[in-house]
TORKOL-4160 file (C-alpha; in steps of 0.2 Angstrom, whole numbers, padded with zeros to 4 digits, m for minus):
86
<pt num="1" X="0649" Y="0431" Z="0619"/>
<pt num="2" X="0632" Y="0422" Z="0619"/>
<pt num="3" X="0616" Y="0430" Z="0626"/>
<pt num="4" X="0609" Y="0422" Z="0641"/>
<pt num="5" X="0593" Y="0411" Z="0640"/>
<pt num="6" X="0583" Y="0423" Z="0650"/>
<pt num="7" X="0586" Y="0436" Z="0637"/>
<pt num="8" X="0582" Y="0425" Z="0622"/>
<pt num="9" X="0566" Y="0420" Z="0630"/>
<pt num="10" X="0561" Y="0437" Z="0635"/>
<pt num="11" X="0564" Y="0444" Z="0617"/>
<pt num="12" X="0555" Y="0429" Z="0608"/>
<pt num="13" X="0540" Y="0432" Z="0620"/>
<pt num="14" X="0540" Y="0450" Z="0616"/>
<pt num="15" X="0541" Y="0447" Z="0597"/>
<pt num="16" X="0527" Y="0434" Z="0598"/>
<pt num="17" X="0516" Y="0446" Z="0608"/>
<pt num="18" X="0520" Y="0460" Z="0595"/>
<pt num="19" X="0511" Y="0450" Z="0581"/>
<pt num="20" X="0496" Y="0446" Z="0591"/>
<pt num="21" X="0485" Y="0462" Z="0586"/>
<pt num="22" X="0490" Y="0460" Z="0568"/>
<pt num="23" X="0487" Y="0441" Z="0568"/>
<pt num="24" X="0468" Y="0443" Z="0576"/>
<pt num="25" X="0466" Y="0457" Z="0562"/>
<pt num="26" X="0470" Y="0443" Z="0549"/>
<pt num="27" X="0458" Y="0431" Z="0556"/>
<pt num="28" X="0444" Y="0443" Z="0556"/>
<pt num="29" X="0446" Y="0450" Z="0538"/>
<pt num="30" X="0433" Y="0443" Z="0527"/>
<pt num="31" X="0423" Y="0434" Z="0540"/>
<pt num="32" X="0418" Y="0448" Z="0552"/>
<pt num="33" X="0423" Y="0464" Z="0542"/>
<pt num="34" X="0426" Y="0469" Z="0524"/>
<pt num="35" X="0441" Y="0480" Z="0523"/>
<pt num="36" X="0439" Y="0497" Z="0514"/>
<pt num="37" X="0449" Y="0493" Z="0499"/>
<pt num="38" X="0440" Y="0477" Z="0495"/>
<pt num="39" X="0423" Y="0484" Z="0498"/>
<pt num="40" X="0427" Y="0499" Z="0486"/>
<pt num="41" X="0433" Y="0487" Z="0473"/>
<pt num="42" X="0417" Y="0476" Z="0473"/>
<pt num="43" X="0406" Y="0490" Z="0472"/>
<pt num="44" X="0415" Y="0497" Z="0457"/>
<pt num="45" X="0411" Y="0481" Z="0448"/>
<pt num="46" X="0428" Y="0471" Z="0449"/>
<pt num="47" X="0426" Y="0453" Z="0451"/>
<pt num="48" X="0426" Y="0449" Z="0471"/>
<pt num="49" X="0439" Y="0434" Z="0469"/>
<pt num="50" X="0451" Y="0448" Z="0462"/>
<pt num="51" X="0446" Y="0460" Z="0475"/>
<pt num="52" X="0450" Y="0446" Z="0488"/>
<pt num="53" X="0467" Y="0443" Z="0481"/>
<pt num="54" X="0472" Y="0461" Z="0483"/>
<pt num="55" X="0466" Y="0461" Z="0500"/>
<pt num="56" X="0477" Y="0446" Z="0504"/>
<pt num="57" X="0492" Y="0455" Z="0497"/>
<pt num="58" X="0489" Y="0471" Z="0506"/>
<pt num="59" X="0486" Y="0460" Z="0523"/>
<pt num="60" X="0502" Y="0452" Z="0521"/>
<pt num="61" X="0512" Y="0467" Z="0517"/>
<pt num="62" X="0504" Y="0474" Z="0533"/>
<pt num="63" X="0509" Y="0459" Z="0543"/>
<pt num="64" X="0527" Y="0458" Z="0537"/>
<pt num="65" X="0529" Y="0476" Z="0541"/>
<pt num="66" X="0523" Y="0473" Z="0559"/>
<pt num="67" X="0535" Y="0459" Z="0560"/>
<pt num="68" X="0549" Y="0468" Z="0553"/>
<pt num="69" X="0546" Y="0484" Z="0564"/>
<pt num="70" X="0546" Y="0473" Z="0580"/>
<pt num="71" X="0561" Y="0464" Z="0574"/>
<pt num="72" X="0570" Y="0480" Z="0570"/>
<pt num="73" X="0566" Y="0487" Z="0588"/>
<pt num="74" X="0571" Y="0471" Z="0597"/>
<pt num="75" X="0587" Y="0472" Z="0588"/>
<pt num="76" X="0590" Y="0490" Z="0591"/>
<pt num="77" X="0586" Y="0489" Z="0610"/>
<pt num="78" X="0596" Y="0473" Z="0613"/>
<pt num="79" X="0608" Y="0476" Z="0627"/>
<pt num="80" X="0626" Y="0479" Z="0622"/>
<pt num="81" X="0639" Y="0467" Z="0627"/>
<pt num="82" X="0657" Y="0474" Z="0631"/>
<pt num="83" X="0672" Y="0463" Z="0632"/>
<pt num="84" X="0686" Y="0469" Z="0643"/>
<pt num="85" X="0703" Y="0466" Z="0637"/>
<pt num="86" X="0715" Y="0463" Z="0652"/>
């Protein structure tokens, strides 16, 4: 059995909405704020380019964990479809 279009639209909207805060954080990193790990590495004498690379990896991990957790939640909360056998 297939899901209804309304359910699929609501699920996709919920997934996109769940990623908005982390996407806004990604847009602000480096322009508005310097994250703690990157600042600490720069102050300790590490090359700024290397510190930025590490920060990009960390932010990608945070973004992917937010996406995976939102997808798992939506999958676990999906309505169960039961088939009646006559």
